[in-house]
C-alpha positions as CSV (number, residue, x, y, z in Angstrom):
1,M,-47.7,54.6,-16.3
2,S,-47.1,52.3,-18.3
3,E,-46.6,51.2,-21.6
4,V,-46.9,48.3,-24.6
5,Q,-46.0,48.9,-28.7
6,L,-48.1,46.8,-31.2
7,E,-46.6,46.9,-34.7
8,T,-48.4,46.1,-38.2
9,P,-49.1,47.5,-41.6
10,K,-49.7,51.7,-41.8
11,V,-52.8,53.3,-44.3
12,E,-52.8,57.1,-45.6
13,T,-55.2,60.0,-43.9
14,D,-54.5,63.6,-42.9
15,L,-52.7,63.0,-39.4
16,K,-53.9,66.0,-37.9
17,D,-57.2,65.5,-38.4
18,L,-56.7,61.9,-37.0
19,A,-55.1,62.9,-33.6
20,Q,-58.1,64.9,-33.2
21,D,-59.8,61.9,-33.9
22,V,-57.9,59.7,-31.3
23,V,-58.5,62.2,-28.9
24,R,-62.1,61.8,-29.0
25,R,-61.8,58.1,-29.1
26,A,-60.0,58.2,-25.7
27,M,-62.2,60.8,-24.1
28,S,-65.8,58.1,-25.1
29,G,-64.2,55.4,-24.6
30,G,-64.1,56.9,-20.6
31,A,-60.8,58.8,-20.2
32,S,-60.9,61.7,-18.7
33,A,-58.1,63.7,-20.2
34,A,-55.8,62.5,-22.9
35,E,-53.5,64.2,-25.7
36,C,-51.7,62.2,-29.0
37,V,-48.6,62.7,-30.0
38,I,-47.9,61.9,-34.0
39,Q,-44.0,61.6,-35.1
40,E,-43.1,61.4,-39.4
41,G,-39.8,61.9,-40.8
42,D,-37.0,60.9,-43.6
43,E,-33.9,60.0,-42.8
44,F,-30.5,59.7,-45.6
45,S,-27.5,58.5,-43.9
46,T,-24.3,58.0,-45.4
47,L,-20.6,57.5,-44.4
48,V,-17.7,56.6,-47.0
49,R,-14.0,55.7,-45.9
50,L,-10.5,56.4,-47.8
51,G,-13.7,57.2,-51.0
52,Q,-15.0,53.8,-50.7
53,V,-19.5,54.1,-49.2
54,E,-19.5,51.8,-46.3
55,T,-23.2,52.9,-44.7
56,L,-25.6,54.2,-46.8
57,K,-29.1,53.9,-44.8
58,E,-32.5,55.9,-46.1
59,A,-35.1,55.1,-44.1
60,G,-39.3,56.5,-43.4
61,S,-41.1,56.7,-39.5
62,K,-44.4,57.0,-38.6
63,S,-45.5,56.5,-35.5
64,I,-48.6,56.6,-33.2
65,G,-49.4,57.8,-29.9
66,V,-51.8,57.9,-27.0
67,R,-51.0,59.2,-23.3
68,V,-54.8,58.2,-21.6
69,F,-55.7,59.8,-17.9
70,N,-58.1,58.4,-15.9
71,G,-58.7,59.9,-12.6
72,K,-55.4,61.1,-11.1
73,R,-54.4,57.3,-12.6
74,A,-52.3,57.3,-16.5
75,A,-50.7,54.7,-19.4
76,S,-50.1,54.9,-22.6
77,T,-49.7,52.8,-25.6
78,Y,-47.8,53.6,-28.7
79,S,-48.2,52.1,-32.7
80,S,-46.8,51.9,-35.8
81,D,-49.5,50.4,-37.4
82,F,-52.7,53.0,-39.0
83,S,-55.3,50.8,-39.5
84,R,-58.7,51.4,-37.7
85,E,-57.6,47.7,-36.2
86,G,-54.5,49.0,-35.2
87,L,-55.6,52.0,-33.8
88,D,-58.4,50.4,-31.4
89,R,-56.0,48.2,-30.3
90,M,-53.8,51.0,-29.0
91,L,-56.5,53.1,-27.6
92,K,-58.3,49.7,-25.9
93,S,-54.9,48.7,-24.6
94,A,-54.2,53.0,-23.1
95,L,-57.8,52.8,-22.1
96,A,-57.5,49.6,-19.7
97,L,-54.4,50.8,-18.4
98,S,-55.4,53.7,-17.1
99,K,-57.3,51.7,-15.1
100,I,-54.7,49.9,-13.0
101,T,-52.0,52.2,-13.1
102,S,-50.9,53.6,-9.6
103,E,-52.7,56.6,-8.6
104,D,-50.5,60.5,-8.6
105,P,-51.4,63.5,-7.5
106,F,-48.7,65.4,-9.8
107,G,-50.6,64.0,-12.7
108,G,-52.6,65.3,-15.9
109,I,-52.7,67.6,-18.7
110,P,-52.3,71.4,-18.7
111,D,-54.7,73.9,-18.3
112,A,-56.7,75.1,-21.5
113,D,-56.0,78.6,-21.2
114,Q,-51.4,77.6,-20.7
115,L,-51.9,76.1,-24.3
116,G,-50.5,77.4,-28.1
117,S,-48.5,78.2,-30.8
118,L,-45.6,80.4,-31.4
119,S,-46.9,81.8,-34.9
120,G,-45.0,83.0,-37.7
121,D,-42.1,81.4,-39.7
122,L,-39.2,80.5,-37.2
123,Q,-37.8,79.1,-40.1
124,L,-37.6,75.1,-38.9
125,Y,-37.9,73.8,-42.2
126,S,-35.7,73.6,-45.4
127,S,-37.0,71.4,-48.2
128,D,-33.1,71.5,-49.2
129,V,-32.1,68.5,-47.2
130,Y,-33.4,66.2,-49.4
131,S,-33.0,68.0,-53.0
132,L,-29.2,67.0,-53.5
133,P,-29.5,63.6,-55.8
134,G,-27.9,60.1,-53.9
135,E,-24.4,60.1,-55.8
136,E,-23.8,64.1,-55.0
137,R,-24.9,63.5,-51.3
138,I,-22.1,60.7,-51.1
139,D,-19.6,63.4,-52.9
140,Y,-20.3,65.7,-50.6
141,A,-18.7,62.6,-47.8
142,R,-16.2,61.6,-50.0
143,R,-15.1,65.2,-50.4
144,A,-15.4,66.1,-46.8
145,E,-12.1,63.0,-46.1
146,K,-10.6,63.7,-49.0
147,A,-10.4,66.9,-48.5
148,A,-8.9,66.1,-45.0
149,L,-5.7,63.2,-46.5
150,D,-4.9,65.8,-48.4
151,F,-4.0,68.7,-46.2
152,D,-1.1,66.9,-45.1
153,P,0.8,63.9,-46.1
154,R,1.4,62.5,-42.4
155,I,-2.9,61.8,-42.8
156,K,-2.5,58.6,-43.4
157,N,-5.4,57.2,-42.3
158,S,-9.7,57.9,-41.7
159,D,-12.7,56.7,-39.9
160,G,-14.0,58.9,-43.0
161,G,-16.1,61.7,-44.3
162,S,-20.3,61.9,-43.9
163,F,-23.1,63.1,-45.6
164,D,-26.5,63.2,-43.2
165,A,-30.0,64.4,-43.8
166,A,-33.5,64.0,-41.4
167,T,-36.6,66.0,-41.9
168,G,-40.0,65.7,-39.5
169,R,-42.9,66.6,-38.7
170,K,-44.7,66.6,-35.4
171,I,-48.7,66.6,-34.9
172,L,-49.5,66.8,-31.5
173,A,-53.5,67.0,-30.2
174,N,-55.2,67.1,-27.0
175,S,-58.5,67.1,-25.2
176,H,-58.4,71.1,-24.6
177,G,-58.6,71.1,-28.3
178,F,-55.2,71.9,-28.3
179,V,-53.5,70.5,-31.8
180,G,-50.5,71.7,-33.8
181,E,-48.0,70.9,-36.0
182,Y,-44.3,72.2,-36.8
183,R,-41.3,70.3,-39.0
184,R,-38.1,70.4,-39.0
185,S,-35.4,69.4,-41.7
186,Y,-31.3,69.3,-40.9
187,C,-28.5,68.0,-43.2
188,S,-24.8,67.6,-41.7
189,V,-20.8,66.8,-43.1
190,A,-18.1,65.3,-41.0
191,A,-14.6,63.8,-41.8
192,V,-12.9,61.9,-38.8
193,P,-8.8,61.8,-39.9
194,I,-5.8,59.7,-38.8
195,A,-2.9,61.7,-38.5
196,Q,0.7,59.0,-37.8
197,T,3.9,60.5,-36.8
198,E,7.1,58.8,-37.9
199,S,7.2,56.5,-34.9
200,G,4.4,55.2,-35.5
201,A,2.3,56.7,-33.6
202,M,-1.9,57.5,-34.3
203,Q,-4.4,60.1,-33.1
204,R,-7.9,61.9,-34.5
205,D,-9.3,64.4,-34.0
206,Y,-12.9,65.3,-36.6
207,W,-14.5,68.5,-37.4
208,Y,-18.7,69.2,-38.8
209,S,-21.1,71.5,-40.0
210,V,-24.7,71.1,-39.0
211,S,-27.2,73.2,-40.0
212,R,-31.3,73.3,-40.3
213,N,-31.3,73.3,-44.7
214,L,-28.1,73.1,-47.4
215,A,-27.3,76.1,-48.3
216,K,-25.6,77.2,-44.7
217,L,-23.4,74.0,-44.4
218,E,-19.8,74.4,-44.3
219,S,-18.1,73.3,-47.4
220,P,-16.9,69.3,-47.2
221,E,-13.2,70.8,-48.1
222,Q,-14.0,73.3,-45.1
223,V,-15.2,70.5,-42.6
224,G,-12.7,68.1,-43.7
225,K,-9.6,70.9,-43.7
226,V,-10.1,72.5,-40.1
227,A,-10.6,68.2,-38.9
228,A,-7.2,68.4,-40.6
229,Q,-5.8,71.1,-38.8
230,R,-7.8,69.9,-35.0
231,T,-5.8,66.0,-35.9
232,L,-2.5,67.2,-36.7
233,R,-1.9,69.5,-33.6
234,R,-2.0,66.4,-31.1
235,L,0.6,64.3,-32.9
236,G,3.3,64.1,-30.5
237,A,0.7,64.5,-27.3
238,R,2.8,64.0,-24.3
239,K,1.4,63.7,-20.2
240,A,1.7,67.4,-18.1
241,K,3.1,67.1,-14.4
242,T,0.6,67.5,-11.8
243,A,-0.8,71.3,-11.1
244,H,-3.0,73.5,-9.5
245,V,-3.2,75.2,-12.6
246,P,-5.9,77.8,-14.7
247,V,-8.1,75.6,-17.6
248,V,-9.4,76.7,-20.7
249,F,-12.4,74.3,-22.5
250,D,-12.6,74.1,-26.3
251,P,-16.4,75.4,-27.1
252,L,-17.2,71.5,-27.8
253,V,-16.2,70.6,-24.6
254,A,-16.8,73.7,-22.5
255,N,-20.3,72.2,-23.9
256,S,-20.9,69.5,-21.6
257,I,-20.0,72.1,-18.3
258,L,-23.3,73.4,-19.7
259,G,-24.7,70.0,-19.7
260,H,-24.0,70.0,-16.4
261,I,-25.8,72.9,-15.1
262,F,-28.5,72.3,-18.0
263,E,-28.9,68.5,-15.0
264,G,-28.3,70.9,-12.4
265,V,-31.9,73.3,-13.5
266,N,-33.8,70.1,-14.2
267,G,-37.1,69.5,-12.7
268,D,-36.2,66.0,-12.3
269,S,-33.2,66.1,-10.9
270,V,-34.7,69.5,-8.5
271,Y,-37.9,67.8,-7.4
272,R,-36.2,64.5,-6.4
273,G,-33.5,66.4,-4.1
274,A,-30.8,64.6,-6.9
275,S,-29.3,67.7,-7.5
276,F,-26.4,70.2,-5.9
277,L,-29.0,72.6,-7.4
278,A,-31.9,71.7,-5.2
279,G,-33.0,74.2,-2.9
280,K,-31.1,77.3,-4.7
281,L,-33.0,79.4,-6.1
282,G,-31.8,83.4,-5.8
283,Q,-28.6,82.6,-4.3
284,K,-25.1,82.7,-6.1
285,V,-24.3,79.9,-7.8
286,A,-21.3,81.0,-10.5
287,A,-19.4,83.7,-11.1
288,D,-21.0,87.2,-12.5
289,S,-20.2,86.0,-15.4
290,V,-22.4,83.3,-16.3
291,T,-25.2,84.0,-17.7
292,I,-27.0,81.1,-19.2
293,I,-30.5,81.3,-21.3
294,D,-33.3,79.3,-22.0
295,D,-34.6,80.1,-25.5
296,G,-36.5,78.6,-28.1
297,T,-38.2,80.8,-29.5
298,I,-34.6,81.5,-32.0
299,V,-36.2,82.0,-35.6
300,G,-33.9,78.5,-37.5
301,G,-32.6,77.5,-34.3
302,F,-32.0,73.3,-33.2
303,G,-33.5,73.4,-30.1
304,T,-36.8,76.2,-31.3
305,S,-40.2,74.7,-31.7
306,P,-43.4,76.0,-31.6
307,F,-44.8,74.5,-28.4
308,D,-43.5,71.7,-26.0
309,G,-43.9,68.7,-26.0
310,E,-47.6,69.5,-24.0
311,G,-48.6,72.3,-26.7
312,I,-47.0,75.6,-24.2
313,P,-46.0,77.7,-26.3
314,T,-41.7,77.5,-26.0
315,R,-40.3,81.0,-24.2
316,R,-37.0,82.5,-23.2
317,T,-36.3,81.4,-20.1
318,V,-33.1,83.3,-17.9
319,V,-31.8,80.3,-15.8
320,I,-29.1,81.9,-14.7
321,E,-28.1,85.7,-14.0
322,N,-25.1,86.8,-13.5
323,G,-24.2,83.8,-11.2
324,V,-27.4,84.1,-9.7
325,L,-29.8,81.1,-10.4
326,A,-33.1,82.7,-11.6
327,S,-35.0,80.3,-12.7
328,Y,-35.0,75.6,-13.2
329,L,-36.3,74.0,-16.7
330,L,-39.6,72.8,-15.4
331,N,-42.9,71.5,-17.1
332,T,-46.6,70.7,-16.1
333,Y,-45.5,68.0,-13.5
334,T,-42.4,69.1,-11.9
335,A,-43.9,72.5,-11.9
336,K,-46.4,70.9,-9.0
337,K,-44.2,69.5,-7.7
338,L,-42.1,72.2,-7.1
339,G,-44.9,74.7,-6.6
340,L,-43.9,76.3,-9.1
341,K,-45.3,77.4,-12.9
342,T,-43.8,75.4,-15.9
343,T,-41.3,77.0,-17.9
344,A,-42.1,75.0,-21.3
345,N,-39.1,72.9,-21.6
346,A,-41.5,70.1,-21.6
347,S,-39.9,67.6,-23.8
348,R,-42.1,64.3,-24.7
349,G,-41.8,60.7,-27.2
350,L,-44.5,58.8,-27.7
351,A,-45.4,57.8,-24.4
352,G,-44.3,57.5,-21.4
353,T,-44.9,61.3,-19.4
354,P,-42.9,64.4,-20.4
355,G,-39.3,64.8,-20.0
356,I,-37.3,67.7,-19.6
357,G,-35.5,69.4,-22.1
358,A,-33.5,72.0,-23.3
359,G,-34.9,74.9,-26.3
360,N,-31.8,76.9,-26.9
361,Y,-29.7,76.4,-24.1
362,F,-26.3,78.5,-24.4
363,L,-24.1,80.6,-22.0
364,Q,-24.0,84.3,-23.1
365,P,-20.4,85.2,-25.2
366,G,-18.3,88.1,-23.2
367,T,-16.3,90.5,-25.6
368,K,-12.5,88.4,-25.2
369,T,-11.6,86.4,-28.5
370,P,-10.2,82.8,-27.0
371,Q,-6.4,84.2,-28.2
372,Q,-6.7,87.5,-25.5
373,L,-8.3,84.7,-23.2
374,I,-5.7,82.2,-23.3
375,S,-2.8,84.4,-24.0
376,E,-3.2,85.7,-19.9
377,I,-2.1,82.7,-18.6
378,K,1.1,81.8,-17.2
379,D,0.6,78.0,-17.6
380,G,-2.6,76.1,-17.8
381,L,-4.2,74.1,-19.7
382,Y,-6.5,74.0,-22.8
383,V,-8.8,70.8,-23.6
384,T,-10.3,70.0,-26.6
385,E,-11.0,66.3,-25.8
386,F,-12.4,65.2,-22.9
387,L,-12.9,61.2,-21.9
388,G,-15.5,59.6,-19.9
389,H,-18.4,60.8,-17.0
390,G,-17.2,61.7,-13.7
391,A,-19.2,63.9,-13.2
392,N,-21.6,63.3,-9.7
393,L,-24.7,65.6,-9.7
394,V,-25.9,64.9,-6.0
395,T,-22.2,65.9,-4.4
396,G,-20.8,67.6,-7.7
397,D,-17.8,65.8,-8.0
398,Y,-15.7,66.4,-11.1
399,S,-12.7,64.4,-12.4
400,R,-12.7,63.4,-15.9
401,G,-9.8,62.0,-18.5
402,A,-9.1,64.6,-21.0
403,S,-6.4,65.8,-23.8
404,G,-5.2,68.9,-25.6
405,L,-2.1,71.6,-25.6
406,W,-0.4,72.8,-22.9
407,I,-0.4,76.7,-22.2
408,S,2.6,78.6,-21.6
409,G,3.6,82.2,-21.3
410,G,0.4,83.0,-23.1
411,E,0.5,80.8,-25.5
412,L,-0.4,76.7,-27.1
413,T,2.7,75.3,-26.7
414,Y,2.4,71.1,-27.2
415,P,-0.7,69.0,-26.7
416,V,-0.4,67.0,-23.6
417,E,-2.8,63.6,-23.6
418,E,-3.6,61.0,-20.7
419,I,-4.4,63.8,-17.6
420,T,-7.3,64.7,-15.7
421,V,-9.1,67.2,-14.3
422,A,-11.0,67.1,-11.5
423,G,-12.8,70.1,-9.0
424,N,-15.8,70.1,-7.8
425,L,-18.6,72.2,-9.9
426,K,-20.0,74.0,-6.9
427,E,-16.8,75.8,-7.1
428,M,-16.2,75.7,-11.3
429,F,-19.1,77.7,-11.5
430,M,-17.6,80.2,-9.2
431,N,-14.7,80.0,-10.6
432,I,-15.1,81.2,-13.6
433,S,-13.0,83.9,-14.8
434,E,-13.4,84.4,-18.6
435,V,-15.9,84.0,-21.4
436,A,-15.1,84.2,-24.9
437,N,-16.8,85.4,-27.0
438,D,-16.9,82.5,-29.7
439,L,-20.5,81.5,-28.9
440,E,-21.7,78.9,-31.7
441,F,-24.6,76.8,-32.0
442,R,-23.6,73.7,-33.2
443,G,-27.1,72.3,-31.7
444,S,-29.6,73.3,-29.1
445,M,-26.7,74.1,-26.4
446,A,-24.0,75.6,-27.7
447,C,-20.7,77.3,-24.9
448,P,-18.2,80.4,-25.9
449,T,-14.4,79.3,-24.7
450,L,-14.4,79.0,-21.5
451,R,-11.4,79.9,-18.6
452,I,-12.6,78.3,-15.1
453,D,-9.5,78.9,-12.0
454,R,-7.8,76.6,-8.9
455,L,-8.4,73.2,-11.3
456,I,-6.1,69.8,-10.6
457,V,-5.1,68.6,-13.3
458,G,-3.6,65.3,-12.6
459,G,-0.9,63.6,-14.9
460,E,2.7,63.2,-13.7
């Protein structure tokens, strides 16, 4: 696969018609199959620090990409030039490149009978994310930061409050006659306060809210308050003694554990043999309490879309069921490589071969509250932050720097830092003894509070 980028001025036209026209022209130029992607969007972002606007960004973008096949050879090009000459250059480059790239017997676009799009309103787009005047957007960021600074006199500084909003539109057309489009929107507000003890020791933490529409966003005041509480509980942190103990993962860090499973079931790493879960379909790979689902169809979900990056309708896939590996996550290419069927998880940009992306990917919640999970632990660690990367997805070896709160007698007692959490992913998934009931999506991946037993916490 080869790709090049070309750029110059833009002109307005109907983008769905344009995508289909580019595919038609690629086919008449000699391609055996072709697909075209068009993306356009607007974004707004502001960061306010100590009440003053530090950054303000407003941008719009529009770009087009084409992938063409010449038998088993493929090439792609992309451009932000929508003039006739620009599109001609883009197509000519792709067609020329497709004659000289190496053959791949697994290449190609999906069969026509696999293509389609979910019907109905998936509630992915709301125009209200841009309904606020510029000054009020800045005020959202300012209010979040002020709420954090006003919460406690020990909060003496800030890395800022922010407000972001974005809308996007995606169009996909291919030579089997498929053409689909959808729009998405999101907005977010965040605060990152810094607290200081009398001795001068500083800690920071953050909180944020994200939503498809402005109406469902948490208030800036609530975001600032939670950010302040999370920061203050870190003051006075000390090291812990090295021990084998149960570890409870806060939802924001539990996501990273879920991410390791996603990387392990990703078709790309499976067919390359670079995953500790390769060859494990139908086998027990996690505790009975673990059921993981990937669902690209949830109304309003951050990972929802009517079709995947290849034009196949998104679906619900049970990845792990009661600890048993039920499915990998695949696109057309990796499915062919593994002799399986796609799970409609193709994810793509403007050029290149589609990769694997999550829909709404989550661990099924349990019934206990996070407090109940903690109350059952005599001595252990509640992790609120990981530092650096320390997971080997081939061997499963796991070691990461962490900070959090020490659990003693079933309660969070004092903050700890400069510690490591170590184990092996294969054993860690088997040792997930409890899953809490606090599942909440703040993105396309979500995990409740987790308890994993028999981990090494390295400290003094």
